[in-house]
Structure formats: C-alpha cells, structure tokens
C-alpha positions, 0 to 999 in steps of 0.5 A, spaced: 500 500 499 502 506 497 504 511 503 500 517 504 502 524 501 504 529 507 500 535 506 506 539 510 511 537 504 511 540 497 516 538 491 517 543 485 521 542 479 522 548 474 527 550 469 528 556 464 533 557 459 535 565 459 541 569 459 544 570 466 551 573 465 551 574 472 549 567 475 554 567 479 552 573 483 545 570 484 548 563 488 548 566 495 542 570 495 538 564 492 541 559 497 540 564 503 532 565 501 532 557 501 535 556 507 531 561 511 525 558 509 527 551 510 527 549 503 531 543 501 533 540 494 538 542 488 538 548 484 543 549 478 545 556 475 549 557 469 549 563 464 544 559 460 539 559 465 536 556 472 534 549 473 532 546 480 528 541 484 526 543 491 521 541 497 519 544 503 512 547 506 507 549 501 507 556 503 515 556 503 515 553 496 511 558 493 514 564 496 521 562 494 518 561 487 515 568 487 522 571 490 525 568 483 519 571 479 521 578 481 527 578 476 524 580 470 528 575 467 524 569 470 518 573 471 515 567 467 518 561 470 514 555 470 514 550 475 511 543 476 508 541 483 507 534 486 506 531 493 511 527 497 510 521 502 517 523 505 522 528 504 525 528 498 532 531 499 536 532 505 540 538 504 539 545 500 545 546 494 545 551 489 551 550 484 554 554 479 555 550 472 557 551 465 550 548 463 544 547 467 543 540 463 550 538 460 549 536 453 557 538 451 556 541 445 558 549 444 553 554 441 547 550 442 541 555 445 534 553 446 532 560 447 534 561 440 532 555 436 528 549 440 524 545 437 516 546 436 512 545 443 507 540 443 502 541 449 500 534 452 493 534 450 496 534 442 501 529 444 497 523 442 495 526 435 502 527 433 504 520 435 499 518 430 503 521 424 506 514 421 512 518 418 514 520 425 521 518 429 520 518 436 526 518 440 526 518 448 532 523 450 533 520 457 538 515 460 537 507 459 535 506 466 530 511 466 527 508 459 527 501 462 521 503 467 517 506 462 516 510 455 511 512 450 509 506 445 513 506 439 519 510 442 526 509 440 531 508 446 538 511 445 541 506 450 545 512 453 548 512 460 548 520 460 545 526 456 552 528 454 552 521 450 546 523 445 549 527 440 554 522 438 548 517 438 544 522 433 550 522 429 550 514 428 543 514 425 543 513 418 535 514 417 535 520 420 535 525 415 534 533 415 527 532 412 525 527 417 520 529 422 523 528 429 519 528 436 523 528 443 521 527 450 524 527 457 522 527 464 520 535 465 522 538 458 529 541 459 533 535 455 528 535 449 529 542 449 536 542 448 536 536 444 531 539 439 535 545 439 541 541 437 537 538 431 535 545 429 542 547 429 544 541 424 539 543 420 533 538 421 527 542 419 521 538 422 523 537 430 518 537 436 518 536 443 513 535 448 512 541 452 512 540 460 515 533 459 513 526 461 510 529 468 506 534 465 503 529 460 502 524 466 498 530 470 494 532 464 492 526 460 487 521 463 490 514 464 485 511 459 487 516 454 494 515 455 500 512 450 504 512 456 507 505 459 510 504 466 512 509 470 516 515 470 523 516 473 524 522 478 530 525 481 529 525 488 526 520 493 520 518 490 524 515 485 518 514 480 511 517 479 505 514 475 499 517 472 496 523 476 503 524 479 502 519 484 508 515 487 510 509 483 512 502 485 520 503 484 525 504 490 532 506 489 538 502 489 543 506 494 549 503 491 548 505 484 542 510 484 538 506 479 531 504 480 529 497 483 522 494 482 519 489 486 522 483 482 529 486 483 528 486 490 526 478 490 533 477 486 538 474 490 543 479 488 539 484 491 541 486 498 538 493 501 543 499 501 549 494 498 547 492 491 541 490 486 541 486 480 544 491 476 550 493 479 552 487 483 557 485 478 560 492 477 562 493 485 568 490 488 567 486 495 570 492 498 565 497 495 560 492 498 563 492 505 563 500 505 556 500 502 554 495 508 557 499 513 554 506 510 547 502 510 548 500 518 549 507 520 543 510 516 539 505 520 542 507 526 540 514 525 533 513 523 532 509 529 535 515 533 530 519 529 536 523 526 537 525 518 543 521 516 547 524 509 550 518 506 556 519 502 556 515 496 560 510 495 565 509 489 561 509 483 561 502 480 564 500 474 560 501 467 555 495 465 559 491 459 558 494 453 556 501 455 560 507 455 562 511 461 
C-alpha cells in the first residue's frame, strides 16, 4: 500500500533557459532565501539559465518561487508541483555550472532555436503520424521503467552521450520529422535545439515533459507505459503523479523494482541486480557499513546524509 502524502511537504521542479551573465552573483542570495524558509533540494545556475528541484512547506515553496520571479528575466518561470510521502532531499545546494543540463556541445541555445512545443493534450495526435521518429532523450535506466509506445531508446548512460548517438543514426535525415521527450522538458529543449542547429527542419518536443503529460492526460487516454523516474526520493511516479512502486538502489542510484528486490543479488543498501557485478567486495563492505549507519540514525530519529560510495564500474558494453 502506498504511503500517504504529507500535506506539509511540497516538491517543485522548474527550469528556464535565459541569459544570466551574472549567475554567479545570484548563488548566495538564492541559497539564503532557501535556507531561511527551510527548503531543501538542488538548484543549478549557469549563464544559460536556471534548473532546480526543491521541497519544503507549501507556503515556503510558493514564497521562493515568487522571489525568483521578481527578477524580470524569470518573471514567466514555469514550475511543476507534486506531493511527497517523505522529504525528498536532505540538504540545500545551489551550484554554479557551465550548463544547467550538460550536453557538451558549444553554441547550442534553446532560447534561439528549440524545437516546436507540443502541448500534452496534443501529443497523442502527433504520435499518430506514421512518418514521425520518436526519440526518448533520457538515460537507459530511466527508459527501462517506462516510456511512450514506439519510442526509440538511445541506450545512453548520460545526456552528453546523445549527440554522438544522433550522429550515428543513418535514417535521420534533415527532412525527417523528429519528436523528442524527457522527464520535465529541459533535456528535449536542448536536444531539439541541437537538431535545429544541424539543419533539421521538423523537430518537436513535449512541452512540460513526461511529468506534465502524466498530470494532464487521463490514464484511459494515455500512450505512456510504465512509470517515470524522478531524481529525488520519490524515485518514480505514475499517472496523476502518484508515487510509483520503485525504490532507489543506494549503491548505484538506479531504480529497483519489486522483482529486483526478490533477486538473490539484491541486498538492501548494498547492491541490486544491476550493479552487483560492478562493485568490488570492498565497495560492498563500505556500502553495508553506510547502510548500518543510516539505520541507526533513523532509529535515533536523526537525518543521516550518507556519502556515496565510489561509483561502480560501467556495465559491459556501455560507455562511461
């Protein structure tokens, strides 16, 4: 049975591609505003814009968003909210980055040349086009737990691998009709801007991403199968943004299903079927000790911010 949502806790995700040449100067006042209100999460700032997911008391989250929108450049900042059963984040981080979502290709600007936005209620009609090539712009472990029917999985381990994958697709010509989608919209805005910069003429992306689609489109009309991975302690959500069935492997930070948990390779806090073969005995021992400390902290009703173990080796046949 799913846990009840907490009325005192609200999660908000937001991003905006906009010129912020003074982004470094924004870090300290933004961090102070979050800390004062008891908000936790991560916000990225770069010259190309802002990207964040935060959680806190509903009133505090609303106040912070209103504070951000006082900046004329962020006046039309859009956000998505959802409930939570537990605190999704343990601390507040405001980081300065070269990109708010790392594609690794210079000169790509969604503010100048992103694909055509398609609203969630119009997405199904676009998918009916027999000439459409539909590409999931997310990573392999995200696609594994849910996607749109007929979507191509690039099998990437990070967003920065997508440009190389696109270059290797012989069936993608400049006149090909291409639609892309991602969790909240930010990755497909940038990836469609990449295609536009390369001369593609018919490029579309799902406005608001999968999350807006799951929030907007009734389940009986949905073309989505499975759940949607989210980058916080909820792990996954389903239609209506209800909490999903997946948990997070604390070793590799990837989703774990109920079936995975029945595997002999699963050990709570230590390994899952996906990463068991990629970690050394020393790493497993370190993870076991970390999990023991987490359990003790919970028993004492204290928060425990567990340091991540050394990342496991990449899966065979996958790029790092």
